[in-house]
C-alpha positions in Angstrom: 7.6 7.1 14.0 8.1 10.1 11.8 7.8 13.7 13.0 5.1 15.8 11.2 7.7 18.1 9.8 9.4 15.2 8.1 6.3 14.0 6.2 7.7 15.3 2.8 11.0 13.5 3.3 9.2 10.3 4.4 7.0 10.4 1.3 10.1 10.8 -0.9 11.8 7.8 0.8 8.7 5.6 0.3 8.3 6.8 -3.3 11.9 6.1 -4.1 11.6 2.5 -2.7 8.5 2.0 -4.8 10.3 3.1 -8.0 13.5 1.2 -7.3 11.8 -2.1 -6.4 8.8 -2.0 -8.7 7.0 0.9 -10.4 3.7 2.2 -11.6 1.1 -0.1 -13.1 -2.3 0.7 -14.7 -4.2 1.0 -11.4 -1.4 1.0 -8.7 0.8 4.1 -8.9 2.5 6.7 -7.0 -0.3 9.0 -5.9 1.0 11.9 -7.9 1.0 9.8 -11.1 -2.6 8.7 -10.7 -5.0 10.3 -13.1 -7.8 12.7 -11.9 -10.5 10.0 -11.8 -8.3 7.6 -9.8 -7.4 10.4 -7.3 -11.1 11.3 -7.1 -12.1 7.7 -6.4 -9.5 7.5 -3.5 -10.6 10.9 -2.1 -14.2 9.6 -1.7 -12.9 6.8 0.6 -10.4 8.7 2.6 -10.1 12.1 4.3 -6.5 13.2 4.5 -5.3 15.0 7.6 -3.6 18.3 7.4 -0.1 16.9 7.8 -0.8 13.6 5.9 0.6 13.1 2.4 -0.6 10.5 0.0 2.2 8.2 -1.3 0.8 5.2 -3.3 -2.7 4.4 -4.4 -4.5 1.6 -6.2 -7.8 2.7 -7.7 -9.1 -0.3 -9.6 -12.8 -0.1 -8.7 -14.9 1.8 -6.2 -15.1 -1.5 -4.2 -11.4 -2.5 -4.4 -8.8 0.2 -3.7 -6.1 1.2 -1.2 -4.2 4.4 -0.3 -0.9 4.4 1.5 -0.2 7.8 3.1 2.6 9.0 5.4 0.3 8.3 8.3 -1.8 5.2 7.4 -2.9 2.5 5.1 -6.6 2.7 4.1 -8.0 -0.1 2.0 -11.3 -1.3 0.7 -12.2 -4.8 -0.5 -15.8 -5.7 -1.3 -16.9 -2.6 0.4 -15.1 -3.4 3.7 -12.8 -0.5 4.7 -9.7 -1.0 6.8 -7.8 1.9 8.3 -4.4 1.1 9.8 -2.0 3.7 11.2 1.3 3.3 9.5 3.0 2.9 12.9 0.9 -0.3 13.4 2.1 -2.1 10.3 4.4 -4.9 11.4 4.9 -6.8 8.1 3.6 -7.5 4.6 3.8 -11.1 3.5 2.9 -13.4 0.6 1.5 -16.8 1.2 4.2 -18.6 -0.9 2.7 -22.1 -0.2 -0.6 -21.1 -1.6 1.1 -19.4 -4.5 3.0 -22.6 -5.4 0.0 -24.8 -4.9 -2.0 -22.6 -7.3 0.6 -22.8 -10.1 0.9 -19.1 -10.3 4.2 -17.2 -10.3 5.2 -14.0 -8.4 4.3 -12.1 -11.6 0.7 -13.2 -11.2 0.1 -12.7 -7.5 -2.2 -9.9 -6.2 -2.8 -10.9 -2.5 -0.6 -9.1 0.0 -1.3 -9.9 3.6 -0.8 -7.0 6.1 0.1 -8.0 9.7 -0.3 -5.3 12.3 1.5 -4.9 15.6 -1.7 -6.1 17.3 -1.6 -9.4 15.5 -4.4 -8.6 13.1 -4.2 -9.8 9.5 -5.9 -8.5 6.4 -5.3 -8.5 2.7 -4.8 -5.7 0.1 -4.8 -6.3 -3.6 -2.2 -4.4 -5.6 -2.2 -5.2 -9.3 0.2 -8.0 -10.3 3.6 -7.4 -11.7 6.0 -4.5 -11.0 3.4 -2.5 -9.0 2.9 -5.4 -6.6 6.7 -5.7 -6.1 6.9 -2.0 -5.4 4.1 -2.0 -2.9 5.4 -5.1 -1.1 8.9 -3.5 -0.8 7.5 -0.3 0.6 5.3 -2.0 3.2 8.2 -4.4 4.2 10.3 -1.3 4.7 7.6 0.3 6.9 7.3 -2.8 8.9 11.1 -3.0 9.5 11.2 0.6 10.6 8.3 0.0 13.0 10.0 -3.1 14.5 13.1 -1.1 15.1 
């Protein structure tokens, strides 16, 4: 999808989308804006490759976190770690029917379903509000790029 020498440019594009469509929250932020302890928590669960750049991270607890890099989306929920190459992300969706039935609004939602090119589904949990909106927009953009 993206040549290794373009990783810095790809990070800048994804970061720009995150800022324009949402923004940093308390736990979900552009990686460079996370504090030392948050970056340390994410480093424990991921090993970055030489040409891989971290873009957005959510470091809420040691059991619930995710890191989007220029190469993959790594997430943990209840200790179950999922590692998806970024080229395998097909879409990111919200279950609007469940949202409406629960009485919550888009400002309250935290569940973002990731759909892979292989038909697998799993959920990540960005914090609610503007950070959620930013993450959703970034992953929708990645999915559109992958679908061509």
